[in-house]
C-alpha positions as CSV (number, residue, x, y, z in Angstrom):
1,M,71.6,108.2,62.3
2,S,73.4,105.1,63.0
3,H,71.0,103.7,63.8
4,L,68.3,104.3,61.1
5,G,70.8,102.3,59.7
6,C,70.0,99.3,61.6
7,A,66.2,99.6,61.2
8,L,67.3,99.3,57.6
9,A,69.8,96.5,57.6
10,W,66.9,94.2,60.3
11,A,64.2,95.2,57.9
12,M,66.5,93.9,55.0
13,V,67.0,91.0,57.1
14,A,63.4,90.3,57.4
15,L,62.9,89.8,53.9
16,S,65.4,87.8,52.5
17,S,64.6,84.9,51.8
18,G,66.5,80.8,50.8
19,H,66.1,82.3,47.4
20,W,69.8,83.1,46.2
21,S,68.1,87.2,45.8
22,G,66.8,86.3,49.1
23,W,70.8,85.8,50.1
24,V,71.8,88.8,48.1
25,L,69.4,91.6,50.1
26,F,70.4,89.3,53.1
27,G,74.5,89.6,52.5
28,A,72.9,93.3,51.7
29,G,71.4,94.1,55.4
30,E,74.0,92.6,56.9
31,L,77.0,95.3,54.8
32,V,75.0,98.1,56.0
33,L,74.5,97.0,59.6
34,G,78.3,96.8,60.3
35,V,78.3,100.2,58.4
36,S,76.0,101.8,60.7
37,M,77.0,99.4,64.5
38,G,80.3,101.0,63.4
39,I,79.7,104.3,62.4
40,G,78.0,103.9,65.4
41,N,80.2,102.6,68.2
42,A,82.8,105.2,67.3
43,N,80.2,108.3,67.5
44,E,79.2,106.6,70.8
45,M,81.7,106.5,72.6
46,G,83.2,109.7,71.6
47,Y,80.4,111.4,72.6
48,K,80.2,109.6,76.0
49,Q,84.1,110.1,76.9
50,T,83.9,114.4,75.8
51,I,81.4,114.5,78.8
52,T,82.2,112.8,81.3
53,P,85.3,114.5,83.6
54,D,88.9,113.0,83.2
55,H,88.5,112.0,86.8
56,L,85.6,109.7,86.1
57,Q,86.5,108.3,83.3
58,G,87.1,104.4,84.8
59,R,84.1,104.6,86.5
60,M,81.7,105.4,83.6
61,N,83.3,102.1,81.1
62,A,83.3,100.2,83.7
63,T,79.3,101.2,84.3
64,M,79.2,100.8,81.0
65,R,80.4,97.8,79.9
66,S,78.6,95.8,82.9
67,I,75.1,97.1,81.8
68,N,75.7,96.0,77.9
69,R,77.0,92.2,79.3
70,A,74.4,92.0,81.9
71,M,71.8,93.3,79.1
72,I,73.2,91.0,76.9
73,V,72.9,88.0,79.9
74,V,68.6,89.0,80.1
75,G,68.6,90.2,75.8
76,A,70.0,86.7,74.1
77,P,67.7,84.1,76.3
78,L,64.6,85.9,76.2
79,G,65.3,87.5,72.1
80,G,65.6,83.0,71.5
81,V,63.0,82.4,73.8
82,L,60.3,84.4,71.5
83,G,61.8,84.1,68.9
84,D,61.0,80.6,69.0
85,A,57.2,81.4,70.4
86,I,56.4,84.3,67.5
87,G,58.7,83.4,64.9
88,L,62.5,84.5,64.0
89,R,60.8,86.5,60.8
90,T,59.2,88.8,63.4
91,M,61.7,89.2,65.7
92,L,64.1,90.7,63.1
93,W,61.0,93.1,61.8
94,V,60.5,94.2,66.3
95,A,63.9,95.0,66.0
96,A,63.5,96.6,63.6
97,V,61.1,98.9,64.7
98,G,62.3,99.3,67.8
99,F,66.8,100.5,66.3
100,L,63.5,102.7,63.9
101,I,62.5,104.4,67.2
102,V,65.4,104.8,69.0
103,G,66.9,106.3,65.4
104,G,63.6,108.8,65.4
105,T,64.3,109.7,69.2
106,L,68.1,110.6,68.9
107,A,67.3,112.4,66.0
108,G,65.5,114.9,68.3
109,T,67.2,115.5,70.7
110,P,70.5,118.5,71.0
111,Y,72.3,115.1,71.1
112,R,72.5,114.7,67.1
113,D,73.3,118.4,67.6
114,A,76.6,118.5,69.5
115,R,79.8,119.9,68.6
116,L,82.8,120.6,70.1
117,D,83.4,123.8,71.3
118,P,87.7,124.8,71.4
119,A,86.9,128.1,73.1
120,V,85.7,126.0,76.6
121,G,88.6,123.0,76.7
122,N,87.2,121.1,74.0
123,R,83.5,120.0,75.9
124,L,80.3,119.7,74.4
125,R,78.6,123.1,73.9
């Protein structure tokens, strides 16, 4: 559900303006984003570590870090170019809708209801 919080946060940032009330909305959006990402990162890392066998932990972590860094290298310039081409506020709305799609998709999968099962060695059931 943290992805839905990120969608709300980016929508708040997109709605902000240069007026003092816009700055308050911007700050609130950044706060919601930070809390949402903090909650999501901890849950996602715990999920990945739980479903990955111990002998593959290093490989999984290295792969995830490599993919993450590669996406930053591709996504940051692409976001900048698109922001220049179609506008920064439009790109903020694209980010909000993207997080909304991801959050909605994950909400309909078993990922949302995953629980540890002590009977099988704390693996997910």
